[in-house]
N, C-alpha and C positions, 0 to 999 in steps of 0.2 A: 425533364427527361433524364433518366439515370444513365450513367456511363457504364459500359461493359468492362468487367475486370479482365485484364490480360492474363495469359497463362503464367507469365513470370510473376505477376502480383499474387495469383492464386497459390503458386508454389512457395513464394516467400511467406505468405500468411500461414500456410500449412507447416513450413519449417519453423516459424516463430512459435506456433501453437505446440509443436512437438518439443521444442527447447524449453518452453515454460512448463509443460507437463513433466519433463525430466527433472527440472529444478525443484518443483514442488514435491515430486516423488522422493527425491533424495533428502529433502528436509524432514526433520523429525516433527512429530506432533508438538513437542515442546517448543521448537522454534516458532511454529505457527501460533501457539498459545502466547508466547512472549510478544510477538509482533502485534497480535490482536489487543493484548492488554495495554501495550504502549500506545497504540492508536486510540483506544478508549480513554486512557488517562490524559493524553494530549488534547483529545477532542473535548473533554470535560473541563479542562483548565485553561485552554487557549482557544481563541477564535479560529486560528489556522495553524497548520504545521506542514513540514515537508520531510522527505527522507533524511535530510541533513539533521533535523531535530531528533528523529528516531535513531539514527546511527550513533548519536552522542550518548544515548542511554541503553542501547542494546549491546549484548556481546557480539563478537564477530560471527556472522552468519555465513552459510554456504554462499558461494559466488552466485549473484543474481537473485537470491531468495527474497531480499527485502522488496525489490521492484515487483517480483511476481506476487508476493503477498499483498502489496498495496493494490496491484491490479485486480486481484481476487476480491479484495474488500470493496473496490469500486464497482466491479461487476455485480457483487452481491447487494449493492445499494446501501452499504454501511457508510461509505465516505463519498464525497462529491468534489469535483474539481472547482477551484475558485476562479479559473481562467487567469491565474497569476503564475509567474515562474520566478525562481531564484537560481543563482548559479550554484551548482553542486560543489560541496566541499570535499567530496571523495577524490583523492589523487588519481584514481583510475579513470575518472570521467573528464578530467582536464577542465573542469568548470563549466561544462555544458549546462543548459537550463534544465531544471527539474520542476515538476508541478508542485503547486501549493494546494493543500487539501483542507477540508473541514468535514466534520461529521454531518451526515444527512439527518433528517428527522428520524428515520429508522435507526441510524447509528446512535443518535442521542438516547432514544428509548432503550436500546440494548445496553448501552453504557450505564445508564441510570439504574437499570434493573440489576446490573452486576456490581454496582457500588455497595460497599459494606454498609449495613444499616447501623445507625448510631444507637448505642444502648440507652435505654431510658434511665434518667437519673433518679 
């Protein structure tokens, strides 16, 4: 039997959705492109990755955008959660656990299609 959602939970979810939409709206299409390319690159060269890995190679992004972008890639079926966590290296998060990700089958196909083709010798 499913549990009914309380009014407070519904309002909190709506507030979270509104904040995520605002973060994504403020980010440029260039920021989205950079995050996607970093995810595809990590996914093709590593079995798993986290936001820690991505922050090491990306320029400073607007507050909260990396998490929103990762969530969007998860919702789009491009990445999947490994059910593992690592401590965050971001000073703002005080080491709280963050998810470890991998490319899904769909993400691997997209990344492979975007990979530059090697020129014939």
